[in-house]
mmCIF file of the protein (N, C-alpha, C, O) and its ligand, coordinates in Angstrom:
data_MODEL
# 
_entry.id   MODEL 
# 
loop_
_entity.id 
_entity.type 
_entity.pdbx_number_of_molecules 
1 polymer     1 
2 non-polymer 1 
# 
_entity_poly.entity_id                      1 
_entity_poly.type                           'polypeptide(L)' 
_entity_poly.nstd_linkage                   no 
_entity_poly.nstd_monomer                   no 
_entity_poly.pdbx_seq_one_letter_code       MARPYKCPYYGGVKSIWKGYRILKDGKVRLRRCCMCDRKYVTRKKVIL 
_entity_poly.pdbx_seq_one_letter_code_can   MARPYKCPYYGGVKSIWKGYRILKDGKVRLRRCCMCDRKYVTRKKVIL 
_entity_poly.pdbx_strand_id                 A 
# 
loop_
_entity_poly_seq.entity_id 
_entity_poly_seq.num 
_entity_poly_seq.mon_id 
_entity_poly_seq.hetero 
1 1  MET n 
1 2  ALA n 
1 3  ARG n 
1 4  PRO n 
1 5  TYR n 
1 6  LYS n 
1 7  CYS n 
1 8  PRO n 
1 9  TYR n 
1 10 TYR n 
1 11 GLY n 
1 12 GLY n 
1 13 VAL n 
1 14 LYS n 
1 15 SER n 
1 16 ILE n 
1 17 TRP n 
1 18 LYS n 
1 19 GLY n 
1 20 TYR n 
1 21 ARG n 
1 22 ILE n 
1 23 LEU n 
1 24 LYS n 
1 25 ASP n 
1 26 GLY n 
1 27 LYS n 
1 28 VAL n 
1 29 ARG n 
1 30 LEU n 
1 31 ARG n 
1 32 ARG n 
1 33 CYS n 
1 34 CYS n 
1 35 MET n 
1 36 CYS n 
1 37 ASP n 
1 38 ARG n 
1 39 LYS n 
1 40 TYR n 
1 41 VAL n 
1 42 THR n 
1 43 ARG n 
1 44 LYS n 
1 45 LYS n 
1 46 VAL n 
1 47 ILE n 
1 48 LEU n 
# 
loop_
_struct_asym.id 
_struct_asym.entity_id 
A 1 
B 2 
# 
loop_
_chem_comp.id 
_chem_comp.type 
_chem_comp.mon_nstd_flag 
ALA 'L-peptide linking' y 
ARG 'L-peptide linking' y 
ASP 'L-peptide linking' y 
CYS 'L-peptide linking' y 
GLY 'peptide linking'   y 
ILE 'L-peptide linking' y 
LEU 'L-peptide linking' y 
LYS 'L-peptide linking' y 
MET 'L-peptide linking' y 
PRO 'L-peptide linking' y 
SER 'L-peptide linking' y 
THR 'L-peptide linking' y 
TRP 'L-peptide linking' y 
TYR 'L-peptide linking' y 
VAL 'L-peptide linking' y 
ZN  non-polymer         . 
# 
_pdbx_entity_nonpoly.entity_id   2 
_pdbx_entity_nonpoly.name        ? 
_pdbx_entity_nonpoly.comp_id     ZN 
# 
_pdbx_nonpoly_scheme.asym_id         B 
_pdbx_nonpoly_scheme.entity_id       2 
_pdbx_nonpoly_scheme.mon_id          ZN 
_pdbx_nonpoly_scheme.ndb_seq_num     1 
_pdbx_nonpoly_scheme.pdb_seq_num     101 
_pdbx_nonpoly_scheme.auth_seq_num    101 
_pdbx_nonpoly_scheme.pdb_mon_id      ZN 
_pdbx_nonpoly_scheme.auth_mon_id     ZN 
_pdbx_nonpoly_scheme.pdb_strand_id   A 
_pdbx_nonpoly_scheme.pdb_ins_code    . 
# 
loop_
_atom_site.group_PDB 
_atom_site.id 
_atom_site.type_symbol 
_atom_site.label_atom_id 
_atom_site.label_alt_id 
_atom_site.label_comp_id 
_atom_site.label_asym_id 
_atom_site.label_entity_id 
_atom_site.label_seq_id 
_atom_site.pdbx_PDB_ins_code 
_atom_site.Cartn_x 
_atom_site.Cartn_y 
_atom_site.Cartn_z 
_atom_site.occupancy 
_atom_site.B_iso_or_equiv 
_atom_site.pdbx_formal_charge 
_atom_site.auth_seq_id 
_atom_site.auth_comp_id 
_atom_site.auth_asym_id 
_atom_site.auth_atom_id 
_atom_site.pdbx_PDB_model_num 
ATOM   1   N  N  . MET A 1 1  ? 14.568 -7.277  2.267   1.00 0.00 ? 1   MET A N  1 
ATOM   2   C  CA . MET A 1 1  ? 13.722 -7.068  3.442   1.00 0.00 ? 1   MET A CA 1 
ATOM   3   C  C  . MET A 1 1  ? 12.604 -6.102  3.118   1.00 0.00 ? 1   MET A C  1 
ATOM   4   O  O  . MET A 1 1  ? 12.703 -5.298  2.191   1.00 0.00 ? 1   MET A O  1 
ATOM   5   N  N  . ALA A 1 2  ? 11.566 -6.190  3.877   1.00 0.00 ? 2   ALA A N  1 
ATOM   6   C  CA . ALA A 1 2  ? 10.418 -5.331  3.642   1.00 0.00 ? 2   ALA A CA 1 
ATOM   7   C  C  . ALA A 1 2  ? 10.730 -3.899  4.064   1.00 0.00 ? 2   ALA A C  1 
ATOM   8   O  O  . ALA A 1 2  ? 11.259 -3.634  5.144   1.00 0.00 ? 2   ALA A O  1 
ATOM   9   N  N  . ARG A 1 3  ? 10.382 -3.011  3.174   1.00 0.00 ? 3   ARG A N  1 
ATOM   10  C  CA . ARG A 1 3  ? 10.528 -1.597  3.505   1.00 0.00 ? 3   ARG A CA 1 
ATOM   11  C  C  . ARG A 1 3  ? 9.171  -1.026  3.818   1.00 0.00 ? 3   ARG A C  1 
ATOM   12  O  O  . ARG A 1 3  ? 8.174  -1.464  3.245   1.00 0.00 ? 3   ARG A O  1 
ATOM   13  N  N  . PRO A 1 4  ? 9.104  -0.076  4.696   1.00 0.00 ? 4   PRO A N  1 
ATOM   14  C  CA . PRO A 1 4  ? 7.805  0.555   4.971   1.00 0.00 ? 4   PRO A CA 1 
ATOM   15  C  C  . PRO A 1 4  ? 7.343  1.359   3.773   1.00 0.00 ? 4   PRO A C  1 
ATOM   16  O  O  . PRO A 1 4  ? 8.135  2.040   3.122   1.00 0.00 ? 4   PRO A O  1 
ATOM   17  N  N  . TYR A 1 5  ? 6.073  1.273   3.495   1.00 0.00 ? 5   TYR A N  1 
ATOM   18  C  CA . TYR A 1 5  ? 5.518  2.007   2.381   1.00 0.00 ? 5   TYR A CA 1 
ATOM   19  C  C  . TYR A 1 5  ? 5.270  3.443   2.782   1.00 0.00 ? 5   TYR A C  1 
ATOM   20  O  O  . TYR A 1 5  ? 4.701  3.731   3.834   1.00 0.00 ? 5   TYR A O  1 
ATOM   21  N  N  . LYS A 1 6  ? 5.702  4.314   1.935   1.00 0.00 ? 6   LYS A N  1 
ATOM   22  C  CA . LYS A 1 6  ? 5.445  5.721   2.210   1.00 0.00 ? 6   LYS A CA 1 
ATOM   23  C  C  . LYS A 1 6  ? 4.220  6.182   1.456   1.00 0.00 ? 6   LYS A C  1 
ATOM   24  O  O  . LYS A 1 6  ? 3.987  5.815   0.304   1.00 0.00 ? 6   LYS A O  1 
ATOM   25  N  N  . CYS A 1 7  ? 3.464  6.980   2.129   1.00 0.00 ? 7   CYS A N  1 
ATOM   26  C  CA . CYS A 1 7  ? 2.316  7.592   1.492   1.00 0.00 ? 7   CYS A CA 1 
ATOM   27  C  C  . CYS A 1 7  ? 2.786  8.516   0.368   1.00 0.00 ? 7   CYS A C  1 
ATOM   28  O  O  . CYS A 1 7  ? 3.665  9.350   0.587   1.00 0.00 ? 7   CYS A O  1 
ATOM   29  N  N  . PRO A 1 8  ? 2.217  8.382   -0.826  1.00 0.00 ? 8   PRO A N  1 
ATOM   30  C  CA . PRO A 1 8  ? 2.646  9.237   -1.932  1.00 0.00 ? 8   PRO A CA 1 
ATOM   31  C  C  . PRO A 1 8  ? 2.200  10.686  -1.771  1.00 0.00 ? 8   PRO A C  1 
ATOM   32  O  O  . PRO A 1 8  ? 2.714  11.573  -2.452  1.00 0.00 ? 8   PRO A O  1 
ATOM   33  N  N  . TYR A 1 9  ? 1.269  10.926  -0.895  1.00 0.00 ? 9   TYR A N  1 
ATOM   34  C  CA . TYR A 1 9  ? 0.759  12.286  -0.715  1.00 0.00 ? 9   TYR A CA 1 
ATOM   35  C  C  . TYR A 1 9  ? 1.484  12.993  0.416   1.00 0.00 ? 9   TYR A C  1 
ATOM   36  O  O  . TYR A 1 9  ? 1.948  14.124  0.276   1.00 0.00 ? 9   TYR A O  1 
ATOM   37  N  N  . TYR A 1 10 ? 1.566  12.311  1.516   1.00 0.00 ? 10  TYR A N  1 
ATOM   38  C  CA . TYR A 1 10 ? 2.052  12.950  2.724   1.00 0.00 ? 10  TYR A CA 1 
ATOM   39  C  C  . TYR A 1 10 ? 3.474  12.525  3.062   1.00 0.00 ? 10  TYR A C  1 
ATOM   40  O  O  . TYR A 1 10 ? 4.222  13.267  3.698   1.00 0.00 ? 10  TYR A O  1 
ATOM   41  N  N  . GLY A 1 11 ? 3.830  11.344  2.635   1.00 0.00 ? 11  GLY A N  1 
ATOM   42  C  CA . GLY A 1 11 ? 5.156  10.832  2.942   1.00 0.00 ? 11  GLY A CA 1 
ATOM   43  C  C  . GLY A 1 11 ? 5.238  10.087  4.248   1.00 0.00 ? 11  GLY A C  1 
ATOM   44  O  O  . GLY A 1 11 ? 6.314  9.668   4.675   1.00 0.00 ? 11  GLY A O  1 
ATOM   45  N  N  . GLY A 1 12 ? 4.093  9.925   4.881   1.00 0.00 ? 12  GLY A N  1 
ATOM   46  C  CA . GLY A 1 12 ? 4.083  9.207   6.143   1.00 0.00 ? 12  GLY A CA 1 
ATOM   47  C  C  . GLY A 1 12 ? 4.221  7.709   5.924   1.00 0.00 ? 12  GLY A C  1 
ATOM   48  O  O  . GLY A 1 12 ? 3.862  7.184   4.870   1.00 0.00 ? 12  GLY A O  1 
ATOM   49  N  N  . VAL A 1 13 ? 4.735  7.048   6.912   1.00 0.00 ? 13  VAL A N  1 
ATOM   50  C  CA . VAL A 1 13 ? 4.944  5.612   6.775   1.00 0.00 ? 13  VAL A CA 1 
ATOM   51  C  C  . VAL A 1 13 ? 3.897  4.806   7.540   1.00 0.00 ? 13  VAL A C  1 
ATOM   52  O  O  . VAL A 1 13 ? 3.881  3.577   7.470   1.00 0.00 ? 13  VAL A O  1 
ATOM   53  N  N  . LYS A 1 14 ? 3.042  5.484   8.256   1.00 0.00 ? 14  LYS A N  1 
ATOM   54  C  CA . LYS A 1 14 ? 1.996  4.757   8.966   1.00 0.00 ? 14  LYS A CA 1 
ATOM   55  C  C  . LYS A 1 14 ? 0.791  4.620   8.066   1.00 0.00 ? 14  LYS A C  1 
ATOM   56  O  O  . LYS A 1 14 ? 0.273  5.602   7.534   1.00 0.00 ? 14  LYS A O  1 
ATOM   57  N  N  . SER A 1 15 ? 0.358  3.394   7.906   1.00 0.00 ? 15  SER A N  1 
ATOM   58  C  CA . SER A 1 15 ? -0.798 3.165   7.060   1.00 0.00 ? 15  SER A CA 1 
ATOM   59  C  C  . SER A 1 15 ? -1.527 1.929   7.544   1.00 0.00 ? 15  SER A C  1 
ATOM   60  O  O  . SER A 1 15 ? -0.972 1.070   8.230   1.00 0.00 ? 15  SER A O  1 
ATOM   61  N  N  . ILE A 1 16 ? -2.776 1.875   7.165   1.00 0.00 ? 16  ILE A N  1 
ATOM   62  C  CA . ILE A 1 16 ? -3.606 0.729   7.507   1.00 0.00 ? 16  ILE A CA 1 
ATOM   63  C  C  . ILE A 1 16 ? -3.751 -0.126  6.272   1.00 0.00 ? 16  ILE A C  1 
ATOM   64  O  O  . ILE A 1 16 ? -4.068 0.372   5.192   1.00 0.00 ? 16  ILE A O  1 
ATOM   65  N  N  . TRP A 1 17 ? -3.521 -1.388  6.432   1.00 0.00 ? 17  TRP A N  1 
ATOM   66  C  CA . TRP A 1 17 ? -3.658 -2.281  5.299   1.00 0.00 ? 17  TRP A CA 1 
ATOM   67  C  C  . TRP A 1 17 ? -5.124 -2.633  5.123   1.00 0.00 ? 17  TRP A C  1 
ATOM   68  O  O  . TRP A 1 17 ? -5.788 -3.109  6.043   1.00 0.00 ? 17  TRP A O  1 
ATOM   69  N  N  . LYS A 1 18 ? -5.601 -2.388  3.928   1.00 0.00 ? 18  LYS A N  1 
ATOM   70  C  CA . LYS A 1 18 ? -7.023 -2.565  3.679   1.00 0.00 ? 18  LYS A CA 1 
ATOM   71  C  C  . LYS A 1 18 ? -7.332 -3.789  2.832   1.00 0.00 ? 18  LYS A C  1 
ATOM   72  O  O  . LYS A 1 18 ? -8.492 -4.040  2.504   1.00 0.00 ? 18  LYS A O  1 
ATOM   73  N  N  . GLY A 1 19 ? -6.325 -4.539  2.482   1.00 0.00 ? 19  GLY A N  1 
ATOM   74  C  CA . GLY A 1 19 ? -6.578 -5.747  1.717   1.00 0.00 ? 19  GLY A CA 1 
ATOM   75  C  C  . GLY A 1 19 ? -5.950 -5.693  0.349   1.00 0.00 ? 19  GLY A C  1 
ATOM   76  O  O  . GLY A 1 19 ? -5.163 -4.800  0.035   1.00 0.00 ? 19  GLY A O  1 
ATOM   77  N  N  . TYR A 1 20 ? -6.308 -6.651  -0.444  1.00 0.00 ? 20  TYR A N  1 
ATOM   78  C  CA . TYR A 1 20 ? -5.761 -6.758  -1.782  1.00 0.00 ? 20  TYR A CA 1 
ATOM   79  C  C  . TYR A 1 20 ? -6.791 -6.385  -2.816  1.00 0.00 ? 20  TYR A C  1 
ATOM   80  O  O  . TYR A 1 20 ? -7.999 -6.455  -2.586  1.00 0.00 ? 20  TYR A O  1 
ATOM   81  N  N  . ARG A 1 21 ? -6.284 -5.990  -3.952  1.00 0.00 ? 21  ARG A N  1 
ATOM   82  C  CA . ARG A 1 21 ? -7.125 -5.935  -5.136  1.00 0.00 ? 21  ARG A CA 1 
ATOM   83  C  C  . ARG A 1 21 ? -6.412 -6.708  -6.230  1.00 0.00 ? 21  ARG A C  1 
ATOM   84  O  O  . ARG A 1 21 ? -5.225 -6.510  -6.488  1.00 0.00 ? 21  ARG A O  1 
ATOM   85  N  N  . ILE A 1 22 ? -7.154 -7.579  -6.855  1.00 0.00 ? 22  ILE A N  1 
ATOM   86  C  CA . ILE A 1 22 ? -6.569 -8.421  -7.878  1.00 0.00 ? 22  ILE A CA 1 
ATOM   87  C  C  . ILE A 1 22 ? -6.739 -7.762  -9.237  1.00 0.00 ? 22  ILE A C  1 
ATOM   88  O  O  . ILE A 1 22 ? -7.850 -7.463  -9.674  1.00 0.00 ? 22  ILE A O  1 
ATOM   89  N  N  . LEU A 1 23 ? -5.612 -7.546  -9.887  1.00 0.00 ? 23  LEU A N  1 
ATOM   90  C  CA . LEU A 1 23 ? -5.636 -6.993  -11.231 1.00 0.00 ? 23  LEU A CA 1 
ATOM   91  C  C  . LEU A 1 23 ? -5.117 -8.036  -12.203 1.00 0.00 ? 23  LEU A C  1 
ATOM   92  O  O  . LEU A 1 23 ? -4.684 -9.120  -11.811 1.00 0.00 ? 23  LEU A O  1 
ATOM   93  N  N  . LYS A 1 24 ? -5.171 -7.688  -13.463 1.00 0.00 ? 24  LYS A N  1 
ATOM   94  C  CA . LYS A 1 24 ? -4.719 -8.633  -14.482 1.00 0.00 ? 24  LYS A CA 1 
ATOM   95  C  C  . LYS A 1 24 ? -3.250 -9.003  -14.316 1.00 0.00 ? 24  LYS A C  1 
ATOM   96  O  O  . LYS A 1 24 ? -2.839 -10.143 -14.528 1.00 0.00 ? 24  LYS A O  1 
ATOM   97  N  N  . ASP A 1 25 ? -2.488 -8.003  -13.933 1.00 0.00 ? 25  ASP A N  1 
ATOM   98  C  CA . ASP A 1 25 ? -1.050 -8.232  -13.850 1.00 0.00 ? 25  ASP A CA 1 
ATOM   99  C  C  . ASP A 1 25 ? -0.577 -8.521  -12.438 1.00 0.00 ? 25  ASP A C  1 
ATOM   100 O  O  . ASP A 1 25 ? 0.620  -8.469  -12.154 1.00 0.00 ? 25  ASP A O  1 
ATOM   101 N  N  . GLY A 1 26 ? -1.501 -8.820  -11.568 1.00 0.00 ? 26  GLY A N  1 
ATOM   102 C  CA . GLY A 1 26 ? -1.063 -9.199  -10.239 1.00 0.00 ? 26  GLY A CA 1 
ATOM   103 C  C  . GLY A 1 26 ? -1.857 -8.515  -9.141  1.00 0.00 ? 26  GLY A C  1 
ATOM   104 O  O  . GLY A 1 26 ? -2.874 -7.864  -9.380  1.00 0.00 ? 26  GLY A O  1 
ATOM   105 N  N  . LYS A 1 27 ? -1.360 -8.687  -7.950  1.00 0.00 ? 27  LYS A N  1 
ATOM   106 C  CA . LYS A 1 27 ? -2.033 -8.100  -6.799  1.00 0.00 ? 27  LYS A CA 1 
ATOM   107 C  C  . LYS A 1 27 ? -1.477 -6.722  -6.510  1.00 0.00 ? 27  LYS A C  1 
ATOM   108 O  O  . LYS A 1 27 ? -0.292 -6.450  -6.699  1.00 0.00 ? 27  LYS A O  1 
ATOM   109 N  N  . VAL A 1 28 ? -2.357 -5.869  -6.053  1.00 0.00 ? 28  VAL A N  1 
ATOM   110 C  CA . VAL A 1 28 ? -1.900 -4.642  -5.439  1.00 0.00 ? 28  VAL A CA 1 
ATOM   111 C  C  . VAL A 1 28 ? -2.450 -4.609  -4.019  1.00 0.00 ? 28  VAL A C  1 
ATOM   112 O  O  . VAL A 1 28 ? -3.500 -5.182  -3.728  1.00 0.00 ? 28  VAL A O  1 
ATOM   113 N  N  . ARG A 1 29 ? -1.738 -3.946  -3.166  1.00 0.00 ? 29  ARG A N  1 
ATOM   114 C  CA . ARG A 1 29 ? -2.179 -3.826  -1.792  1.00 0.00 ? 29  ARG A CA 1 
ATOM   115 C  C  . ARG A 1 29 ? -2.837 -2.471  -1.594  1.00 0.00 ? 29  ARG A C  1 
ATOM   116 O  O  . ARG A 1 29 ? -2.280 -1.424  -1.924  1.00 0.00 ? 29  ARG A O  1 
ATOM   117 N  N  . LEU A 1 30 ? -4.017 -2.530  -1.057  1.00 0.00 ? 30  LEU A N  1 
ATOM   118 C  CA . LEU A 1 30 ? -4.718 -1.296  -0.748  1.00 0.00 ? 30  LEU A CA 1 
ATOM   119 C  C  . LEU A 1 30 ? -4.322 -0.853  0.652   1.00 0.00 ? 30  LEU A C  1 
ATOM   120 O  O  . LEU A 1 30 ? -4.385 -1.627  1.607   1.00 0.00 ? 30  LEU A O  1 
ATOM   121 N  N  . ARG A 1 31 ? -3.920 0.379   0.756   1.00 0.00 ? 31  ARG A N  1 
ATOM   122 C  CA . ARG A 1 31 ? -3.537 0.912   2.049   1.00 0.00 ? 31  ARG A CA 1 
ATOM   123 C  C  . ARG A 1 31 ? -4.202 2.264   2.259   1.00 0.00 ? 31  ARG A C  1 
ATOM   124 O  O  . ARG A 1 31 ? -4.538 2.967   1.307   1.00 0.00 ? 31  ARG A O  1 
ATOM   125 N  N  . ARG A 1 32 ? -4.378 2.601   3.499   1.00 0.00 ? 32  ARG A N  1 
ATOM   126 C  CA . ARG A 1 32 ? -4.900 3.925   3.810   1.00 0.00 ? 32  ARG A CA 1 
ATOM   127 C  C  . ARG A 1 32 ? -3.947 4.600   4.771   1.00 0.00 ? 32  ARG A C  1 
ATOM   128 O  O  . ARG A 1 32 ? -3.567 4.043   5.800   1.00 0.00 ? 32  ARG A O  1 
ATOM   129 N  N  . CYS A 1 33 ? -3.580 5.788   4.416   1.00 0.00 ? 33  CYS A N  1 
ATOM   130 C  CA . CYS A 1 33 ? -2.613 6.533   5.195   1.00 0.00 ? 33  CYS A CA 1 
ATOM   131 C  C  . CYS A 1 33 ? -3.223 6.975   6.521   1.00 0.00 ? 33  CYS A C  1 
ATOM   132 O  O  . CYS A 1 33 ? -4.356 7.452   6.571   1.00 0.00 ? 33  CYS A O  1 
ATOM   133 N  N  . CYS A 1 34 ? -2.461 6.810   7.581   1.00 0.00 ? 34  CYS A N  1 
ATOM   134 C  CA . CYS A 1 34 ? -2.932 7.255   8.891   1.00 0.00 ? 34  CYS A CA 1 
ATOM   135 C  C  . CYS A 1 34 ? -2.783 8.763   9.063   1.00 0.00 ? 34  CYS A C  1 
ATOM   136 O  O  . CYS A 1 34 ? -3.428 9.360   9.925   1.00 0.00 ? 34  CYS A O  1 
ATOM   137 N  N  . MET A 1 35 ? -1.955 9.360   8.265   1.00 0.00 ? 35  MET A N  1 
ATOM   138 C  CA . MET A 1 35 ? -1.649 10.773  8.454   1.00 0.00 ? 35  MET A CA 1 
ATOM   139 C  C  . MET A 1 35 ? -2.629 11.673  7.725   1.00 0.00 ? 35  MET A C  1 
ATOM   140 O  O  . MET A 1 35 ? -3.142 12.636  8.296   1.00 0.00 ? 35  MET A O  1 
ATOM   141 N  N  . CYS A 1 36 ? -2.888 11.359  6.465   1.00 0.00 ? 36  CYS A N  1 
ATOM   142 C  CA . CYS A 1 36 ? -3.752 12.240  5.677   1.00 0.00 ? 36  CYS A CA 1 
ATOM   143 C  C  . CYS A 1 36 ? -5.043 11.542  5.267   1.00 0.00 ? 36  CYS A C  1 
ATOM   144 O  O  . CYS A 1 36 ? -5.894 12.144  4.612   1.00 0.00 ? 36  CYS A O  1 
ATOM   145 N  N  . ASP A 1 37 ? -5.194 10.273  5.649   1.00 0.00 ? 37  ASP A N  1 
ATOM   146 C  CA . ASP A 1 37 ? -6.441 9.551   5.461   1.00 0.00 ? 37  ASP A CA 1 
ATOM   147 C  C  . ASP A 1 37 ? -6.804 9.372   3.995   1.00 0.00 ? 37  ASP A C  1 
ATOM   148 O  O  . ASP A 1 37 ? -7.982 9.316   3.640   1.00 0.00 ? 37  ASP A O  1 
ATOM   149 N  N  . ARG A 1 38 ? -5.790 9.284   3.152   1.00 0.00 ? 38  ARG A N  1 
ATOM   150 C  CA . ARG A 1 38 ? -6.052 9.028   1.745   1.00 0.00 ? 38  ARG A CA 1 
ATOM   151 C  C  . ARG A 1 38 ? -5.652 7.601   1.409   1.00 0.00 ? 38  ARG A C  1 
ATOM   152 O  O  . ARG A 1 38 ? -4.741 7.020   1.999   1.00 0.00 ? 38  ARG A O  1 
ATOM   153 N  N  . LYS A 1 39 ? -6.372 7.068   0.438   1.00 0.00 ? 39  LYS A N  1 
ATOM   154 C  CA . LYS A 1 39 ? -6.093 5.701   0.033   1.00 0.00 ? 39  LYS A CA 1 
ATOM   155 C  C  . LYS A 1 39 ? -5.064 5.674   -1.085  1.00 0.00 ? 39  LYS A C  1 
ATOM   156 O  O  . LYS A 1 39 ? -5.038 6.554   -1.945  1.00 0.00 ? 39  LYS A O  1 
ATOM   157 N  N  . TYR A 1 40 ? -4.241 4.681   -1.063  1.00 0.00 ? 40  TYR A N  1 
ATOM   158 C  CA . TYR A 1 40 ? -3.315 4.469   -2.151  1.00 0.00 ? 40  TYR A CA 1 
ATOM   159 C  C  . TYR A 1 40 ? -3.023 2.987   -2.258  1.00 0.00 ? 40  TYR A C  1 
ATOM   160 O  O  . TYR A 1 40 ? -3.347 2.211   -1.359  1.00 0.00 ? 40  TYR A O  1 
ATOM   161 N  N  . VAL A 1 41 ? -2.415 2.605   -3.353  1.00 0.00 ? 41  VAL A N  1 
ATOM   162 C  CA . VAL A 1 41 ? -2.095 1.203   -3.555  1.00 0.00 ? 41  VAL A CA 1 
ATOM   163 C  C  . VAL A 1 41 ? -0.594 1.057   -3.735  1.00 0.00 ? 41  VAL A C  1 
ATOM   164 O  O  . VAL A 1 41 ? 0.093  1.963   -4.206  1.00 0.00 ? 41  VAL A O  1 
ATOM   165 N  N  . THR A 1 42 ? -0.122 -0.084  -3.355  1.00 0.00 ? 42  THR A N  1 
ATOM   166 C  CA . THR A 1 42 ? 1.285  -0.388  -3.570  1.00 0.00 ? 42  THR A CA 1 
ATOM   167 C  C  . THR A 1 42 ? 1.379  -1.661  -4.379  1.00 0.00 ? 42  THR A C  1 
ATOM   168 O  O  . THR A 1 42 ? 0.636  -2.617  -4.157  1.00 0.00 ? 42  THR A O  1 
ATOM   169 N  N  . ARG A 1 43 ? 2.286  -1.658  -5.302  1.00 0.00 ? 43  ARG A N  1 
ATOM   170 C  CA . ARG A 1 43 ? 2.535  -2.848  -6.093  1.00 0.00 ? 43  ARG A CA 1 
ATOM   171 C  C  . ARG A 1 43 ? 3.798  -3.503  -5.590  1.00 0.00 ? 43  ARG A C  1 
ATOM   172 O  O  . ARG A 1 43 ? 4.802  -2.842  -5.326  1.00 0.00 ? 43  ARG A O  1 
ATOM   173 N  N  . LYS A 1 44 ? 3.734  -4.773  -5.465  1.00 0.00 ? 44  LYS A N  1 
ATOM   174 C  CA . LYS A 1 44 ? 4.893  -5.486  -4.989  1.00 0.00 ? 44  LYS A CA 1 
ATOM   175 C  C  . LYS A 1 44 ? 4.792  -6.911  -5.500  1.00 0.00 ? 44  LYS A C  1 
ATOM   176 O  O  . LYS A 1 44 ? 3.706  -7.483  -5.590  1.00 0.00 ? 44  LYS A O  1 
ATOM   177 N  N  . LYS A 1 45 ? 5.930  -7.462  -5.827  1.00 0.00 ? 45  LYS A N  1 
ATOM   178 C  CA . LYS A 1 45 ? 5.943  -8.869  -6.163  1.00 0.00 ? 45  LYS A CA 1 
ATOM   179 C  C  . LYS A 1 45 ? 5.791  -9.667  -4.876  1.00 0.00 ? 45  LYS A C  1 
ATOM   180 O  O  . LYS A 1 45 ? 6.629  -9.606  -3.977  1.00 0.00 ? 45  LYS A O  1 
ATOM   181 N  N  . VAL A 1 46 ? 4.729  -10.394 -4.817  1.00 0.00 ? 46  VAL A N  1 
ATOM   182 C  CA . VAL A 1 46 ? 4.437  -11.153 -3.616  1.00 0.00 ? 46  VAL A CA 1 
ATOM   183 C  C  . VAL A 1 46 ? 5.059  -12.526 -3.729  1.00 0.00 ? 46  VAL A C  1 
ATOM   184 O  O  . VAL A 1 46 ? 4.745  -13.297 -4.636  1.00 0.00 ? 46  VAL A O  1 
ATOM   185 N  N  . ILE A 1 47 ? 5.925  -12.814 -2.816  1.00 0.00 ? 47  ILE A N  1 
ATOM   186 C  CA . ILE A 1 47 ? 6.550  -14.117 -2.788  1.00 0.00 ? 47  ILE A CA 1 
ATOM   187 C  C  . ILE A 1 47 ? 6.021  -14.885 -1.607  1.00 0.00 ? 47  ILE A C  1 
ATOM   188 O  O  . ILE A 1 47 ? 6.237  -14.515 -0.453  1.00 0.00 ? 47  ILE A O  1 
ATOM   189 N  N  . LEU A 1 48 ? 5.336  -15.943 -1.905  1.00 0.00 ? 48  LEU A N  1 
ATOM   190 C  CA . LEU A 1 48 ? 4.765  -16.753 -0.823  1.00 0.00 ? 48  LEU A CA 1 
ATOM   191 C  C  . LEU A 1 48 ? 5.279  -18.180 -0.908  1.00 0.00 ? 48  LEU A C  1 
ATOM   192 O  O  . LEU A 1 48 ? 4.914  -19.017 -0.083  1.00 0.00 ? 48  LEU A O  1 
HETATM 193 ZN ZN . ZN  B 2 .  ? -0.874 10.200  3.592   1.00 0.00 2 101 ZN  A ZN 1 
# 
């Protein structure tokens, strides 16, 4: 099941999804934390 992503800076779980970035080894999800307003990416195997 999907787990909420935690902000690596603040630890908050509220974030805004900003889209994907395509890298050589796959997709990463761009997110922006609602708590500290910093951007971070999450890597996940996307199963569609
Ligand atoms: Zn944060």
